C-alpha positions in Angstrom: 101.3 121.4 110.2 98.4 119.2 111.1 95.1 120.3 109.6 91.8 119.1 110.8 90.5 116.4 108.5 86.8 116.4 107.7 84.8 113.8 105.7 81.3 113.0 104.7 79.7 109.9 103.2 76.7 109.7 100.9 75.0 106.7 99.4 72.4 107.4 96.8 69.3 105.4 95.8 71.4 103.6 93.1 73.9 102.4 95.7 76.6 104.7 94.5 79.0 105.7 97.3 80.8 109.0 97.7 83.1 109.7 100.5 84.8 113.1 100.5 87.9 113.7 102.7 89.3 117.2 103.1 92.4 118.5 104.9 93.7 122.0 104.7 95.3 121.5 101.3 93.4 118.9 99.3 90.0 117.3 98.7 89.7 113.6 97.9 86.5 112.2 96.3 86.1 108.5 96.6 83.3 107.5 94.2 82.2 103.9 93.6 79.2 102.0 92.5 77.8 98.7 93.9 78.1 99.5 97.6 77.2 96.0 98.6 80.3 94.7 96.8 82.8 97.6 97.3 82.2 98.7 100.9 82.8 95.4 102.6 86.0 94.9 100.6 87.0 98.6 101.3 86.6 98.3 105.0 88.3 94.9 105.1 91.3 96.3 103.2 91.4 99.4 105.4 91.5 97.1 108.4 94.4 95.1 106.9 96.3 98.4 106.3 95.6 99.5 109.8 96.9 96.2 111.3 100.0 96.2 109.0 98.9 93.0 107.3 99.0 94.7 103.9 100.6 97.8 102.6 98.4 98.5 99.6 95.1 97.6 97.9 93.1 98.7 94.9 89.4 99.6 94.4 87.5 99.4 91.2 84.7 101.9 91.0 82.8 99.7 88.5 80.3 101.6 86.5 81.7 105.0 87.6 84.9 104.1 85.7 87.2 105.0 88.5 90.2 103.1 89.9 91.9 103.8 93.2 95.1 102.5 94.7 95.7 103.0 98.4 99.2 102.5 99.7 100.4 102.9 103.3 103.7 104.6 103.4 104.8 104.8 107.1 102.6 107.4 108.8 101.0 108.4 105.4 98.5 106.9 103.0 99.2 107.6 99.3 96.2 107.4 97.0 96.3 107.2 93.2 93.1 108.0 91.3 92.6 107.1 87.7 89.6 107.5 85.6 88.9 108.4 82.0 89.6 112.1 82.5 91.9 112.4 85.6 95.1 111.0 87.0 95.7 112.4 90.4 97.7 111.6 93.5 96.9 112.4 97.2 98.8 112.0 100.4 97.2 112.1 103.8 98.4 111.4 107.3 97.3 107.8 107.8 95.8 108.1 111.2 93.9 111.3 110.5 92.6 109.8 107.2 91.3 106.7 109.0 89.6 108.8 111.7 88.0 111.0 109.0 86.6 107.9 107.1 85.4 106.5 110.4 83.6 109.6 111.4 82.0 110.0 108.0 80.6 106.5 107.9 79.5 106.6 111.6 77.6 109.8 110.8 76.0 108.2 107.8 74.9 105.2 109.9 73.4 107.5 112.5 71.5 109.4 109.9 70.1 106.2 108.5 68.8 105.2 112.0 67.3 108.6 112.6 65.4 108.4 109.2 64.2 104.9 110.2 65.9 103.4 107.3 68.0 100.2 107.4 71.7 101.0 108.2 73.3 98.6 105.7 73.6 95.0 104.8 75.1 92.6 107.2 78.4 92.1 105.3 79.0 95.9 105.3 78.3 96.2 109.0 80.5 93.2 109.9 83.5 94.7 108.0 82.7 98.2 109.3 82.8 96.8 112.9 86.2 95.1 112.2 87.5 98.4 110.9 86.2 100.2 113.9 87.9 97.7 116.3 91.2 97.9 114.4 91.1 101.7 114.5 90.7 101.7 118.3 93.7 99.5 118.7 95.7 101.6 116.3 95.1 104.9 118.0 
């Protein structure tokens, strides 16, 4: 059964990122520090997964001591989370996961504009736009 996927994105004043993705059965928390380093690479790698140019990539959460491995497995994305206390696996439908991430970050950017705050640095926005274009071609 397909559940509606929901997601939200928060970036705090210390540039720590949290993206939460929920389906009907699981909740995935993606927490990383150093947004200016991690987010461009994350969106670039998600674009490569979407385009079929790669089947997996890893993300280091830096000071948050988390490590993630994203693997595309057909119409699913498998995610391995490791940190000092938790080892956990997730499986989401790939397209629904992509759309949830897209919606969460798009909402975050809109909220930044409404507050009159800068959206993000240029590198993040370039990689985000590439991801957005790849998602439109994928769907």
